[in-house]
C-alpha positions as CSV (number, residue, x, y, z in Angstrom):
1,M,-1.9,-10.3,14.5
2,L,-4.3,-7.4,14.9
3,Y,-3.5,-3.7,15.7
4,P,-5.2,-1.4,18.2
5,W,-6.8,0.8,15.5
6,Q,-8.5,-2.3,14.0
7,T,-10.4,-3.2,17.1
8,P,-13.7,-1.6,16.1
9,M,-13.6,-3.2,12.6
10,W,-12.7,-6.6,14.1
11,Q,-15.7,-6.4,16.4
12,D,-17.9,-5.6,13.4
13,W,-16.5,-8.8,11.8
14,L,-17.2,-10.9,14.9
15,D,-20.7,-9.6,15.1
16,Q,-21.5,-11.4,11.8
17,G,-21.5,-14.7,13.6
18,C,-22.2,-17.5,11.3
19,Y,-23.7,-15.3,8.5
20,L,-20.6,-15.4,6.3
21,G,-20.6,-14.0,2.8
22,Q,-18.9,-15.8,-0.1
23,A,-16.4,-13.1,-0.9
24,Y,-14.9,-10.1,0.9
25,L,-12.9,-7.2,-0.5
26,L,-10.6,-5.5,2.0
27,S,-9.4,-2.2,0.7
28,G,-7.3,0.7,1.9
29,A,-3.8,2.2,2.0
30,D,-0.7,0.0,2.3
31,G,0.8,0.2,5.7
32,I,-2.3,-0.1,8.0
33,G,-2.4,-3.9,8.5
34,I,-4.9,-5.1,5.9
35,S,-3.0,-8.3,5.2
36,E,-2.8,-9.1,8.9
37,F,-6.6,-8.5,9.3
38,A,-7.3,-10.8,6.3
39,M,-5.1,-13.5,7.9
40,A,-7.0,-13.2,11.2
41,M,-10.3,-13.5,9.3
42,A,-9.1,-16.6,7.5
43,Q,-7.9,-18.3,10.7
44,G,-11.1,-17.5,12.5
45,I,-13.2,-19.1,9.8
46,L,-11.1,-22.2,9.8
47,C,-10.9,-22.5,13.6
48,Q,-12.9,-25.3,15.3
49,S,-14.3,-23.1,18.0
50,E,-17.6,-21.3,17.7
51,G,-17.7,-17.7,16.3
52,L,-15.0,-16.0,14.2
53,D,-12.4,-15.3,16.8
54,A,-9.6,-17.9,16.5
55,C,-9.0,-19.9,19.7
56,Q,-5.2,-20.4,18.9
57,T,-5.2,-23.8,20.5
58,C,-7.2,-26.2,18.2
59,V,-5.7,-28.4,15.5
60,Q,-6.9,-26.0,12.8
61,C,-5.3,-23.0,14.4
62,H,-2.1,-25.0,14.9
63,Q,-2.0,-25.9,11.2
64,F,-2.8,-22.4,10.2
65,S,-0.1,-20.8,12.3
66,H,2.4,-23.3,10.8
67,Q,1.2,-22.6,7.3
68,T,0.1,-26.2,6.7
69,H,-3.7,-26.0,6.8
70,P,-4.9,-27.9,3.7
71,D,-8.1,-25.8,3.3
72,F,-6.3,-22.5,3.2
73,L,-5.3,-21.3,-0.2
74,S,-3.5,-18.1,-1.0
75,L,-2.4,-16.3,-4.1
76,A,0.0,-13.3,-4.6
77,L,2.6,-11.9,-6.9
78,L,5.5,-14.3,-7.7
79,G,9.0,-13.0,-7.1
80,D,9.6,-9.9,-9.2
81,K,6.6,-10.3,-11.4
82,K,4.4,-7.3,-12.0
83,E,1.2,-9.2,-12.5
84,I,-0.7,-12.2,-11.2
85,S,-1.2,-14.4,-14.2
86,V,-4.2,-16.2,-15.5
87,D,-2.3,-19.5,-15.1
88,Q,-2.0,-18.8,-11.3
89,V,-5.7,-18.1,-11.1
90,R,-6.6,-21.2,-13.0
91,A,-4.4,-23.4,-10.8
92,L,-6.1,-21.9,-7.8
93,N,-9.6,-22.5,-9.3
94,D,-8.7,-26.2,-9.7
95,Q,-8.0,-26.4,-6.0
96,V,-11.0,-24.3,-5.0
97,Y,-13.5,-26.8,-6.5
98,R,-12.0,-29.8,-4.8
99,T,-13.6,-31.3,-1.7
100,T,-12.3,-29.8,1.6
101,H,-9.8,-32.0,3.5
102,Q,-11.4,-31.5,6.9
103,G,-15.1,-31.2,6.1
104,G,-15.3,-27.5,7.1
105,Y,-14.8,-24.3,5.3
106,K,-12.2,-23.6,2.6
107,V,-10.7,-20.1,2.7
108,V,-9.0,-18.4,-0.3
109,L,-6.9,-15.3,0.1
110,I,-5.8,-13.3,-2.9
111,E,-3.6,-10.3,-1.9
112,R,-3.2,-7.1,-3.9
113,V,-5.9,-8.3,-6.3
114,E,-5.3,-5.2,-8.4
115,H,-2.2,-6.9,-9.8
116,L,-4.3,-9.5,-11.7
117,N,-4.1,-9.1,-15.4
118,R,-7.2,-8.9,-17.5
119,S,-7.4,-12.6,-18.3
120,A,-6.8,-13.4,-14.6
121,F,-9.6,-11.1,-13.6
122,N,-12.0,-12.9,-16.0
123,A,-10.9,-16.3,-14.6
124,L,-11.5,-15.1,-11.1
125,L,-14.9,-13.6,-11.9
126,K,-16.1,-17.0,-13.0
127,T,-15.3,-18.4,-9.6
128,L,-17.0,-15.5,-7.9
129,E,-20.1,-15.9,-9.9
130,E,-20.4,-19.6,-9.1
131,P,-18.4,-20.2,-5.9
132,P,-18.4,-23.7,-4.4
133,A,-20.3,-24.3,-1.2
134,N,-18.5,-23.6,2.2
135,T,-15.9,-21.5,0.5
136,V,-15.0,-17.9,1.5
137,M,-12.8,-15.8,-0.7
138,I,-10.9,-12.9,0.8
139,L,-9.4,-10.3,-1.5
140,T,-7.2,-7.4,-0.5
141,S,-6.4,-4.3,-2.5
142,H,-4.5,-1.1,-2.0
143,Q,-5.8,0.4,-5.2
144,S,-9.4,-0.6,-5.3
145,Q,-10.2,2.2,-7.8
146,Q,-8.4,0.1,-10.4
147,L,-10.6,-2.9,-9.9
148,P,-13.4,-3.8,-12.4
149,A,-16.9,-2.9,-11.1
150,T,-18.0,-6.5,-11.9
151,L,-15.5,-7.8,-9.3
152,I,-16.4,-5.2,-6.6
153,S,-20.1,-5.9,-7.0
154,R,-19.6,-9.6,-6.1
155,C,-17.8,-8.9,-2.8
156,R,-18.8,-7.5,0.6
157,Q,-16.8,-4.4,1.2
158,I,-14.5,-3.8,4.2
159,R,-12.8,-0.4,3.9
160,F,-9.9,0.6,6.0
161,S,-9.1,4.2,6.8
162,I,-5.9,5.8,8.1
163,P,-6.2,5.8,11.9
164,P,-6.1,9.0,14.0
165,A,-2.7,10.4,14.4
166,N,-2.7,10.5,18.2
167,E,-3.7,6.8,18.3
168,V,-0.9,5.9,15.9
169,M,1.6,8.0,17.8
170,A,0.8,6.2,21.0
171,W,1.3,2.9,19.3
172,L,4.6,4.0,17.8
173,Q,6.0,5.2,21.1
174,Q,5.1,1.8,22.6
175,Q,6.7,-0.1,19.8
176,L,9.8,2.1,19.6
177,P,10.4,3.4,23.1
178,Q,14.0,4.5,22.3
179,A,13.0,6.6,19.3
180,D,12.9,10.4,19.6
181,T,9.4,11.9,19.5
182,L,10.3,14.3,16.8
183,L,11.6,11.5,14.7
184,L,8.4,9.6,15.1
185,K,6.3,12.6,14.1
186,K,8.5,13.1,11.0
187,A,8.1,9.4,10.2
188,L,4.3,9.7,10.4
189,K,4.3,12.9,8.2
190,L,6.6,11.3,5.6
191,N,4.6,8.1,5.5
192,W,1.2,9.8,5.2
193,G,0.0,8.7,8.6
194,L,0.5,5.0,7.9
195,P,1.6,3.3,11.2
196,L,3.3,0.3,9.8
197,S,5.1,2.3,7.1
198,A,6.2,4.8,9.7
199,K,7.5,2.0,12.0
200,T,9.5,0.4,9.1
201,W,10.9,3.8,8.1
202,V,12.3,4.3,11.6
203,E,13.6,0.8,12.0
204,S,15.3,0.7,8.6
205,K,16.8,4.1,9.3
206,D,15.3,5.5,6.2
207,F,15.6,8.9,7.8
208,E,19.3,8.8,7.1
209,W,18.5,9.3,3.4
210,E,17.2,12.8,4.1
211,S,20.7,14.2,4.5
212,A,21.8,12.5,1.3
213,W,18.7,13.9,-0.5
214,Q,19.4,17.4,0.7
215,T,22.9,17.2,-0.7
216,D,21.6,15.8,-3.9
217,I,19.2,18.6,-4.6
218,K,21.8,21.2,-3.8
219,N,24.1,19.6,-6.4
220,L,21.2,19.6,-8.9
221,Q,20.5,23.3,-8.2
222,Q,24.2,24.2,-8.6
223,Q,24.4,22.0,-11.8
224,R,27.1,19.8,-10.3
225,I,25.2,16.7,-11.5
226,S,22.7,16.2,-14.3
227,V,19.1,15.1,-13.7
228,S,19.6,11.8,-15.4
229,Q,22.7,11.1,-13.3
230,Q,20.9,12.0,-10.1
231,V,18.0,9.7,-11.0
232,E,20.4,6.8,-11.5
233,K,21.7,7.4,-8.0
234,W,18.3,7.4,-6.4
235,K,17.3,4.3,-8.2
236,K,20.0,2.4,-6.2
237,W,18.2,3.3,-3.0
238,S,16.0,0.4,-1.6
239,K,13.0,2.7,-1.8
240,P,13.5,5.4,-4.5
241,E,10.0,6.7,-4.0
242,V,11.0,8.2,-0.7
243,V,12.4,11.1,-2.8
244,F,8.8,12.2,-3.4
245,D,8.2,12.3,0.4
246,Y,11.2,14.5,0.9
247,F,10.1,16.9,-1.9
248,Y,6.7,17.0,-0.3
249,L,8.0,17.8,3.2
250,W,10.2,20.5,1.6
251,T,7.2,22.2,0.1
252,V,5.2,22.0,3.4
253,N,8.0,23.7,5.3
254,Y,8.6,26.3,2.6
255,I,4.9,27.2,2.3
256,R,4.6,27.4,6.1
257,A,7.5,29.8,6.2
258,A,6.0,31.9,3.5
259,I,2.6,32.1,5.3
260,Y,4.3,33.2,8.6
261,G,5.8,36.2,6.9
262,K,9.4,35.3,6.0
263,K,8.9,36.8,2.6
264,L,10.2,33.8,0.7
265,P,9.8,34.2,-3.1
266,Y,7.5,32.3,-5.4
267,D,5.4,30.5,-2.7
268,R,2.6,30.0,-5.2
269,N,5.0,27.9,-7.3
270,W,5.5,25.6,-4.4
271,L,1.8,25.0,-4.1
272,I,1.7,24.0,-7.7
273,F,4.8,21.8,-7.3
274,Q,3.4,20.2,-4.2
275,K,0.3,19.0,-6.2
276,S,2.7,17.6,-8.8
277,V,4.7,15.7,-6.1
278,L,1.5,14.2,-4.7
279,Q,0.4,13.1,-8.2
280,A,3.9,11.6,-8.9
281,R,3.8,9.6,-5.6
282,Q,0.4,8.2,-6.6
283,L,1.6,7.3,-10.1
284,W,4.7,5.5,-8.7
285,Q,2.3,2.7,-7.5
286,Q,1.1,2.1,-11.1
287,N,2.8,0.6,-14.1
288,V,4.7,3.7,-15.2
289,N,8.2,4.6,-16.4
290,K,10.0,5.1,-13.0
291,D,13.0,6.9,-14.6
292,L,10.8,9.4,-16.4
293,L,8.7,10.0,-13.3
294,L,11.8,10.9,-11.2
295,E,13.3,13.0,-13.9
296,S,10.0,14.9,-14.3
297,V,9.9,15.8,-10.6
298,C,13.5,16.9,-10.6
299,L,13.0,19.1,-13.6
300,E,9.8,20.6,-12.2
301,W,11.6,21.3,-8.9
302,L,14.2,23.3,-10.7
303,Q,11.6,25.1,-12.9
304,C,9.3,26.0,-10.0
305,Q,12.0,28.4,-8.6
306,Q,11.4,30.6,-11.6
307,T,8.7,33.2,-11.8
308,D,7.4,31.9,-15.1
309,Y,7.0,28.3,-13.8
310,Q,4.3,26.2,-15.3
311,P,3.3,22.6,-14.2
312,N,5.3,19.9,-16.0
313,R,3.0,18.1,-18.4
314,A,5.3,15.1,-18.2
315,L,3.7,14.1,-15.0
316,Q,0.4,13.3,-16.8
317,P,-0.4,9.6,-16.8
318,S,-0.7,9.6,-20.5
319,T,2.9,10.6,-20.9
320,I,4.4,8.2,-18.4
321,R,3.0,4.8,-19.5
322,G,4.4,1.5,-18.4
323,D,5.1,0.6,-22.1
324,Q,7.8,3.3,-22.1
325,I,9.9,1.2,-19.8
């Protein structure tokens, strides 16, 4: 399934015709449909029709849509694992070098390749250096800055940008015709303009957490609950990281009010805190101590309301390592 904002990139892909590379790296933010684009690429390569646009009617397309195509191999995180292991990559490599079942191309899809551990990266690089004939590897990543340069250099790059807000808004209104326009705008703002994330946010009623969050921070400010106790409550949410989005939106509204002359105090502190929230949101995607990250943001939120506020050094990556978990 492709999305409207992917049409230009899809046309660029189709224009390649039969001049396929051996490996592609699809990179961009999570929530804009990179996985769906990769699957469409894979199906088009395996399809019996000419060109790279799948016909949806041939035997190959039928097998692909039913997840039974013998020449389509995929690799991703297993269950609650944090890494893709070297054993997974080695098992994949064994299948890659076998003869294709149907005499055409073999397609390998590795999603979120940034989750490969070091040994797994090394095992994959060997395959990228000496790929078997008629094999196309498609890698996806939401954090390509973490990938080794040696891996990136062996792939053709397809980079995905966040689509224009008006285009996304039109799509959301089509997908969610019953949703209030203001709610959709808030969904886009809280989800950084990512269309699929915004749609999920509305459908899962994540907006209902905002009221709970507002109550929580009032309790924090009035010392009715400790920071550690509050963090334990947020950790029970299905997506605790939404806390950062609410803190961010809070600062946006506060700073806007200060700019328009409402004489709110300490507006410079909110600018500093906003930067810290953005950094924390980014760190959340990495192998960090989640408890410490949430606690640090809470403490900084309390501190930034003081005139002598200074940024919390606990938000530095060096102090919130994964090995502290």
